[in-house]
N, C-alpha and C positions, 0 to 999 in steps of 0.2 A: 425475422417476422415482419409482415407487412403492416404499416401503420394504420391502414384503412380498416382492416378487420382482425388484426392480431393473429392471422393464420400464418403458418410456416410456409416460406417460399421454397418450391422444389429446387434442388441443386442445379438442374439443367436450365433454370430460368435466372440464375444469379450470374451477373457479369461484373467485371472490374471496370471502373470508370475513373476519369480524372476531370475535375471541375476546372476548366481553363478560364472560364468567365462565370460570374454568378448566374446559376441556373442553366448553364450550358456545359455538357459533359462530352468527353471523348471516350468511347468504349475501347478498352485495352484487352487484347488476347494474350495467351501465354507466349506465343511466338514473338509478340512485340517486346515482352520483357526479356526474352532470350537474346534479342538483338542489342540490348544494352550491356556492354562488356566493359568492366573496369579492371585495369591491370592490377593483379594481386601480387604484391611483393613478399607476402608471407612474413611481413615484419611490421613493427610499429614505428612509424616515421614521425618523430617529435619535431615540430616546426617552431614552437615558441615555448617560453616559460613565463607564467603570469602568477600574480599573487592570488592564492586561493580565495581570500576574502573579497576579491573583486568580482568573483564569478557568482552570479545568482544561482542558488540551489536548484531552481527550476530546470536548469540546463542538464543536470545529472539524472540518469534514470536506470542504469544497469551496470553493476560492478562485476568484475572478474578478477580472481587472484592471478598474479603473474609469477612464474617460476623461471629461474635462469636455465638456459639451455647448456648442455655440456660445453665447457670451455668459456662460458659467459658469466661465471659466478663472480669474478672480480668486478666486472663492469656493473653487474647488478647491485653488488654491495656498495660500490662507490656512488651510484646514482641514488640509491635508497638513503644513504647517510647524508648526501649533499642536499637532497630535497627536504629531509627531516629537519635540517638546520636552517632552512631559508624561508619556510612557509609558502613556497611556490609549488606549482604543479606544472607538469609538462603537457602541452596541448599537442595532440597527435592526430594523424589520419591512419585508419586501419580498415582493411577490406575483409568483411566476413560474409560468406555465402554470396559472393559477387556483388555485395552492396557496400559502398563506402560509408564509413561512420566517422564522425568526430568523436574524439575520446580524450580523457585526461589520465595521465599517469601520476598516481598519488602514493605517498608512503602510508602504510596502515599497519601499525604495530611493527612486526619483524619482516613484513612483506611489502611488496609494491602491488598496487591494484590498478587495473585498467577499467575506468568507468566510462561507459558510453554516454555521449552527450547529444542533446538536440542541437541542430543548427539554428541560428538566429531566426531564420525564416519560419521555423516550426513553432516558435514561441509567440503566443498571442500578446499583442501590446495591451497594456493596462488601459490605454486610452479608449479601446473599443468595448470595454467591459463596464458593467454597472456594479457598483459596490455598496449602494445604499447609503452613501455618505450624506445625502441630502435629507434623509429621514430623521425626524426628531426622535431622540431617545430620552425617556423620562428616567429619573433617579430610581423609581420603583422597578422599571423594566431592567435597568442595568444591574441593580442589586439582586434581582431575581435570577438573571443569567449568571452572575458571579456565584450566587449560592448554589446553583445547579452544577457549575463547573467544580466547585469545592466538594460538593457531595459525591461527585463521580470521580474525583482525583485518586489515582492509584500509582504505585511504582510501575515503571516501564518493564513489562515482561513480554518480549517479542514472541515467545513460544505460545503465549495465550491465544494469539490470533491465528486462525486456521484458514487455509485455502479450501473452502467448501467445494468448489468446482473440482479441484484436483482430487479431493477425497472421494467424491462421487465417481469420478472417472476411474480411479484406481479400483473401486469396487466392481465396476463393469469389467475392467481388464481381468480382475481375478476370477469373476464369474465365467468369462470367456475361456480363460486358461483351464478352468475346471469343467468346461463343456456344459455349463449350466444354462438353462433358458433365462434370457434377460427380459425382465418385465419393465416396460417403460413407465416411468412415474408421470402422473398428470402434470402438465405445465403449470407453473405458478401463475396466479392471477396477475394481470398487468398492474403495475404500480400506478396508483392514482396521481394525476398531475395537477389536481386542483390546488389553488393557493391556500395555504393554511395560516391560521393566526399563530405566529411564532410565540407570542406571549403566553397563549393558552397551552401550547405544546410544552413550553418551559415550566409552566405552573403545574401541569399534569405530571410531568416527569419528576419534578421536585417533590410533589405530594407522594408519588409512588415510592421514591427513594426514602423519604422520611418515614413512611408507613412500614417499609421493610426494616429500617433501622430500629423503629420502636418495637416491632414484633420480635426482632432478635434480642433486644434489650429485655423485653418482658420474659422471653424464654429463659435467658440467663438468670434473671432475678428469680423466676419461679424455681429453677434448678437449684439456686443457692438456698432459697427458703426450704425446699424439700430436703436438701442435705442437712441444713441446720436443724430442722425438726427431727430428722432421723437420729442425729447425734444426741439431741436432748432426750429422745425416747430411750436410746440405749443407755444413757447415763442414769435415767430414772430406774430402768430395769436393773442396772448394776447395783444401785443403792438399795432397792427393795430386796435384792438377793442377799 
């Protein structure tokens, strides 16, 4: 989408570029990428072992399960057991789709996993970011935020969170497989970028959460009263009979 008018840019007008200086780009063509060839060893080359606790979690981004190849079961088992007892991970280089990746070899339950990592140059330094540490926070604002967090706290259920894009894509794939006409959905409205009053957002969210809880509580109380009244009525009917 173009920032100026939020209209979709035609595919033939989209190019790949690299910002070599701030505001200055080099346009890259497909043949330019094909000229970059990295030797693929079809193996995971571990170069170092480091303490897992020393690695910032921001470096990790995509895990894969590792299985031993035929004849490599013993080496797999030894490495898994050794890493499990040391708290260390293997730092490795691996080539996937002609692209070299930094990766970590970790024990995970009964398996080893290979987790792709960012290179240090890909991680933004905290020095260039604003974190709002200079903003004054009142006790009221802090308590309000903490109350909101507590009101929305639940047990971690990863299955609860769905990839809406993948769901929509699979619906289209299924429609194409059944030779159905695909109707395009209207694009979502651009997300407003205006600065908002965080305190007001917290207060509104907290009020909505409390209102829902009160409604549920009232519904349960009403159901209990209705049940109690019905029991009493039945008892009276039995006594009269």
